[in-house]
Biopython code that builds the backbone (N, CA, C, O; Angstrom):
import numpy as np
from Bio.PDB.StructureBuilder import StructureBuilder

atoms = [
    (1, "MET", "N", (99.555, 94.835, 110.990)),
    (1, "MET", "CA", (98.229, 94.341, 111.316)),
    (1, "MET", "C", (98.054, 92.933, 110.996)),
    (1, "MET", "O", (98.620, 92.529, 109.980)),
    (2, "VAL", "N", (97.357, 92.103, 111.700)),
    (2, "VAL", "CA", (97.075, 90.723, 111.455)),
    (2, "VAL", "C", (95.580, 90.546, 111.167)),
    (2, "VAL", "O", (94.693, 91.098, 111.818)),
    (3, "ILE", "N", (95.383, 89.700, 110.100)),
    (3, "ILE", "CA", (94.006, 89.235, 109.703)),
    (3, "ILE", "C", (94.020, 87.777, 109.974)),
    (3, "ILE", "O", (94.816, 87.039, 109.394)),
    (4, "LYS", "N", (93.162, 87.343, 110.839)),
    (4, "LYS", "CA", (92.949, 85.916, 111.019)),
    (4, "LYS", "C", (91.931, 85.370, 109.981)),
    (4, "LYS", "O", (90.860, 85.944, 109.782)),
    (5, "THR", "N", (92.284, 84.299, 109.361)),
    (5, "THR", "CA", (91.324, 83.667, 108.353)),
    (5, "THR", "C", (91.537, 82.212, 108.452)),
    (5, "THR", "O", (92.510, 81.704, 109.010)),
    (6, "LYS", "N", (90.556, 81.553, 107.871)),
    (6, "LYS", "CA", (90.592, 80.083, 107.798)),
    (6, "LYS", "C", (91.000, 79.577, 106.399)),
    (6, "LYS", "O", (90.884, 80.314, 105.420)),
    (7, "LYS", "N", (91.456, 78.377, 106.308)),
    (7, "LYS", "CA", (91.943, 77.878, 105.083)),
    (7, "LYS", "C", (90.809, 77.818, 104.024)),
    (7, "LYS", "O", (91.072, 77.909, 102.825)),
    (8, "GLU", "N", (89.603, 77.670, 104.466)),
    (8, "GLU", "CA", (88.473, 77.492, 103.553)),
    (8, "GLU", "C", (88.062, 78.890, 102.951)),
    (8, "GLU", "O", (87.212, 78.919, 102.061)),
    (9, "ASN", "N", (88.608, 79.978, 103.384)),
    (9, "ASN", "CA", (88.206, 81.310, 102.826)),
    (9, "ASN", "C", (88.748, 81.424, 101.363)),
    (9, "ASN", "O", (89.847, 80.999, 101.008)),
    (10, "THR", "N", (87.848, 82.043, 100.571)),
    (10, "THR", "CA", (88.240, 82.213, 99.149)),
    (10, "THR", "C", (88.883, 83.506, 99.028)),
    (10, "THR", "O", (88.954, 84.277, 99.985)),
    (11, "GLY", "N", (89.379, 83.779, 97.823)),
    (11, "GLY", "CA", (90.014, 85.104, 97.532)),
    (11, "GLY", "C", (89.128, 86.320, 97.721)),
    (11, "GLY", "O", (89.582, 87.389, 98.127)),
    (12, "LYS", "N", (87.803, 86.123, 97.406)),
    (12, "LYS", "CA", (86.881, 87.201, 97.458)),
    (12, "LYS", "C", (86.676, 87.560, 98.914)),
    (12, "LYS", "O", (86.587, 88.742, 99.245)),
    (13, "GLU", "N", (86.593, 86.520, 99.841)),
    (13, "GLU", "CA", (86.423, 86.795, 101.205)),
    (13, "GLU", "C", (87.580, 87.449, 101.846)),
    (13, "GLU", "O", (87.368, 88.284, 102.725)),
    (14, "LEU", "N", (88.828, 87.138, 101.476)),
    (14, "LEU", "CA", (90.039, 87.754, 101.898)),
    (14, "LEU", "C", (89.975, 89.142, 101.476)),
    (14, "LEU", "O", (90.184, 89.997, 102.336)),
    (15, "ASP", "N", (89.704, 89.517, 100.226)),
    (15, "ASP", "CA", (89.640, 90.855, 99.717)),
    (15, "ASP", "C", (88.563, 91.700, 100.492)),
    (15, "ASP", "O", (88.737, 92.897, 100.719)),
    (16, "LYS", "N", (87.534, 91.069, 100.852)),
    (16, "LYS", "CA", (86.478, 91.892, 101.677)),
    (16, "LYS", "C", (87.071, 92.137, 103.007)),
    (16, "LYS", "O", (86.850, 93.244, 103.499)),
    (17, "LYS", "N", (87.789, 91.294, 103.674)),
    (17, "LYS", "CA", (88.297, 91.501, 104.975)),
    (17, "LYS", "C", (89.447, 92.600, 105.020)),
    (17, "LYS", "O", (89.633, 93.358, 105.972)),
    (18, "ILE", "N", (90.180, 92.570, 103.861)),
    (18, "ILE", "CA", (91.261, 93.553, 103.657)),
    (18, "ILE", "C", (90.638, 94.926, 103.457)),
    (18, "ILE", "O", (91.214, 95.899, 103.944)),
    (19, "ARG", "N", (89.566, 95.073, 102.816)),
    (19, "ARG", "CA", (88.898, 96.375, 102.540)),
    (19, "ARG", "C", (88.207, 96.885, 103.786)),
    (19, "ARG", "O", (87.903, 98.074, 103.883)),
    (20, "GLN", "N", (87.945, 95.974, 104.775)),
    (20, "GLN", "CA", (87.291, 96.449, 106.045)),
    (20, "GLN", "C", (88.316, 97.135, 106.996)),
    (20, "GLN", "O", (87.958, 97.843, 107.937)),
    (21, "ILE", "N", (89.572, 96.885, 106.696)),
    (21, "ILE", "CA", (90.588, 97.577, 107.549)),
    (21, "ILE", "C", (90.565, 99.019, 107.504)),
    (21, "ILE", "O", (90.517, 99.605, 106.422)),
    (22, "LYS", "N", (90.596, 99.656, 108.652)),
    (22, "LYS", "CA", (90.605, 101.168, 108.659)),
    (22, "LYS", "C", (91.996, 101.616, 108.693)),
    (22, "LYS", "O", (92.850, 101.014, 109.343)),
    (23, "PRO", "N", (92.249, 102.716, 107.968)),
    (23, "PRO", "CA", (93.622, 103.254, 107.907)),
    (23, "PRO", "C", (94.065, 103.772, 109.276)),
    (23, "PRO", "O", (93.253, 104.245, 110.071)),
    (24, "ALA", "N", (95.372, 103.670, 109.532)),
    (24, "ALA", "CA", (95.833, 104.191, 110.902)),
    (24, "ALA", "C", (95.824, 105.696, 110.869)),
    (24, "ALA", "O", (95.980, 106.316, 109.818)),
    (25, "LYS", "N", (95.638, 106.274, 112.039)),
    (25, "LYS", "CA", (95.733, 107.767, 112.233)),
    (25, "LYS", "C", (97.059, 108.304, 111.756)),
    (25, "LYS", "O", (98.112, 107.688, 111.917)),
    (26, "VAL", "N", (96.967, 109.457, 111.171)),
    (26, "VAL", "CA", (98.198, 110.101, 110.724)),
    (26, "VAL", "C", (98.720, 110.984, 111.742)),
    (26, "VAL", "O", (97.952, 111.687, 112.399)),
    (27, "PHE", "N", (100.050, 111.001, 111.931)),
    (27, "PHE", "CA", (100.642, 111.850, 112.923)),
    (27, "PHE", "C", (100.794, 113.219, 112.295)),
    (27, "PHE", "O", (101.406, 113.327, 111.233)),
    (28, "LYS", "N", (100.251, 114.296, 112.917)),
    (28, "LYS", "CA", (100.389, 115.724, 112.340)),
    (28, "LYS", "C", (101.493, 116.318, 113.156)),
    (28, "LYS", "O", (101.317, 116.681, 114.319)),
    (29, "SER", "N", (102.673, 116.414, 112.505)),
    (29, "SER", "CA", (103.791, 117.053, 113.116)),
    (29, "SER", "C", (103.600, 118.585, 113.269)),
    (29, "SER", "O", (104.227, 119.212, 114.122)),
    (30, "SER", "N", (102.737, 119.159, 112.439)),
    (30, "SER", "CA", (102.579, 120.603, 112.344)),
    (30, "SER", "C", (101.956, 121.063, 113.666)),
    (30, "SER", "O", (102.139, 122.229, 114.016)),
    (31, "GLU", "N", (101.257, 120.257, 114.401)),
    (31, "GLU", "CA", (100.721, 120.642, 115.694)),
    (31, "GLU", "C", (101.771, 120.805, 116.739)),
    (31, "GLU", "O", (101.566, 121.535, 117.708)),
    (32, "HIS", "N", (102.887, 120.153, 116.580)),
    (32, "HIS", "CA", (103.896, 120.224, 117.539)),
    (32, "HIS", "C", (105.113, 121.022, 117.256)),
    (32, "HIS", "O", (106.014, 121.138, 118.087)),
    (33, "TYR", "N", (105.139, 121.558, 116.112)),
    (33, "TYR", "CA", (106.225, 122.362, 115.517)),
    (33, "TYR", "C", (106.424, 123.603, 116.383)),
    (33, "TYR", "O", (105.506, 124.380, 116.647)),
    (34, "GLY", "N", (107.697, 123.742, 116.812)),
    (34, "GLY", "CA", (108.048, 124.984, 117.658)),
    (34, "GLY", "C", (107.805, 124.883, 119.147)),
    (34, "GLY", "O", (108.073, 125.817, 119.903)),
    (35, "LYS", "N", (107.278, 123.703, 119.568)),
    (35, "LYS", "CA", (106.910, 123.648, 120.982)),
    (35, "LYS", "C", (108.144, 123.448, 121.954)),
    (35, "LYS", "O", (108.135, 123.877, 123.107)),
    (36, "VAL", "N", (109.121, 122.815, 121.438)),
    (36, "VAL", "CA", (110.408, 122.631, 122.296)),
    (36, "VAL", "C", (111.301, 123.854, 122.109)),
    (36, "VAL", "O", (111.664, 124.205, 120.986)),
    (37, "LYS", "N", (111.629, 124.459, 123.160)),
    (37, "LYS", "CA", (112.600, 125.611, 123.077)),
    (37, "LYS", "C", (113.989, 125.033, 123.428)),
    (37, "LYS", "O", (114.228, 124.541, 124.531)),
    (38, "TRP", "N", (114.922, 125.123, 122.389)),
    (38, "TRP", "CA", (116.325, 124.817, 122.585)),
    (38, "TRP", "C", (117.108, 125.893, 123.247)),
    (38, "TRP", "O", (116.928, 127.068, 122.928)),
    (39, "GLU", "N", (118.000, 125.532, 124.185)),
    (39, "GLU", "CA", (118.949, 126.466, 124.805)),
    (39, "GLU", "C", (120.222, 126.694, 123.958)),
    (39, "GLU", "O", (120.957, 127.653, 124.189)),
    (40, "GLU", "N", (120.472, 125.807, 122.981)),
    (40, "GLU", "CA", (121.625, 125.975, 122.158)),
    (40, "GLU", "C", (121.020, 125.658, 120.651)),
    (40, "GLU", "O", (119.887, 125.272, 120.365)),
    (41, "ASP", "N", (122.081, 125.927, 119.824)),
    (41, "ASP", "CA", (121.801, 125.623, 118.369)),
    (41, "ASP", "C", (121.525, 124.130, 118.178)),
    (41, "ASP", "O", (122.317, 123.369, 118.734)),
    (42, "PRO", "N", (120.581, 123.631, 117.518)),
    (42, "PRO", "CA", (120.278, 122.238, 117.369)),
    (42, "PRO", "C", (121.423, 121.474, 116.676)),
    (42, "PRO", "O", (121.677, 120.317, 117.010)),
    (43, "VAL", "N", (122.143, 122.138, 115.673)),
    (43, "VAL", "CA", (123.259, 121.508, 114.980)),
    (43, "VAL", "C", (124.397, 121.269, 115.902)),
    (43, "VAL", "O", (125.065, 120.239, 115.806)),
    (44, "VAL", "N", (124.650, 122.207, 116.819)),
    (44, "VAL", "CA", (125.759, 122.138, 117.794)),
    (44, "VAL", "C", (125.436, 121.020, 118.690)),
    (44, "VAL", "O", (126.307, 120.198, 118.975)),
    (45, "TYR", "N", (124.162, 120.929, 119.183)),
    (45, "TYR", "CA", (123.797, 119.930, 120.141)),
    (45, "TYR", "C", (123.947, 118.491, 119.451)),
    (45, "TYR", "O", (124.463, 117.564, 120.075)),
    (46, "GLN", "N", (123.511, 118.350, 118.236)),
    (46, "GLN", "CA", (123.563, 117.124, 117.497)),
    (46, "GLN", "C", (125.130, 116.684, 117.317)),
    (46, "GLN", "O", (125.459, 115.510, 117.482)),
    (47, "LYS", "N", (125.913, 117.528, 117.029)),
    (47, "LYS", "CA", (127.283, 117.170, 116.876)),
    (47, "LYS", "C", (127.928, 116.830, 118.182)),
    (47, "LYS", "O", (128.765, 115.927, 118.201)),
    (48, "SER", "N", (127.615, 117.465, 119.264)),
    (48, "SER", "CA", (128.117, 117.076, 120.548)),
    (48, "SER", "C", (127.632, 115.707, 120.991)),
    (48, "SER", "O", (128.361, 115.022, 121.709)),
    (49, "LYS", "N", (126.504, 115.295, 120.621)),
    (49, "LYS", "CA", (125.906, 114.065, 121.051)),
    (49, "LYS", "C", (126.554, 112.932, 120.145)),
    (49, "LYS", "O", (126.714, 111.787, 120.567)),
    (50, "ARG", "N", (126.904, 113.327, 118.908)),
    (50, "ARG", "CA", (127.603, 112.252, 117.995)),
    (50, "ARG", "C", (128.898, 111.896, 118.405)),
    (50, "ARG", "O", (129.329, 110.743, 118.359)),
    (51, "TYR", "N", (129.630, 113.040, 118.875)),
    (51, "TYR", "CA", (131.042, 112.782, 119.253)),
    (51, "TYR", "C", (131.222, 112.578, 120.684)),
    (51, "TYR", "O", (132.362, 112.623, 121.145)),
    (52, "GLU", "N", (130.243, 112.362, 121.418)),
    (52, "GLU", "CA", (130.207, 112.011, 122.880)),
    (52, "GLU", "C", (131.022, 110.730, 123.203)),
    (52, "GLU", "O", (131.634, 110.626, 124.266)),
    (53, "TRP", "N", (131.014, 109.784, 122.284)),
    (53, "TRP", "CA", (131.688, 108.509, 122.522)),
    (53, "TRP", "C", (133.146, 108.422, 122.081)),
    (53, "TRP", "O", (133.842, 107.426, 122.277)),
    (54, "ASP", "N", (133.547, 109.498, 121.492)),
    (54, "ASP", "CA", (134.960, 109.424, 121.040)),
    (54, "ASP", "C", (135.886, 109.713, 122.220)),
    (54, "ASP", "O", (137.107, 109.702, 122.064)),
]
sb = StructureBuilder()
sb.init_structure("model")
sb.init_model(0)
sb.init_chain("A")
sb.init_seg("    ")
for serial, (resi, resn, name, xyz) in enumerate(atoms, 1):
    if name == "N":
        sb.init_residue(resn, " ", resi, " ")
    sb.init_atom(name, np.array(xyz, "f"), 0.0, 1.0, " ", f" {name:<3s}", serial, name[0])
structure = sb.get_structure()
């Protein structure tokens, strides 16, 4: 995130601007858990992709 300020701003003004920043939305992975249906074991798939370049 970028905060635009002027050189004339004091420390108190900068602190005020920083406090006005709203936190980013949190990604809730629990909403998506179990949505993808794998046709094979995930570990076997991962190993096959790792050794694909050999």
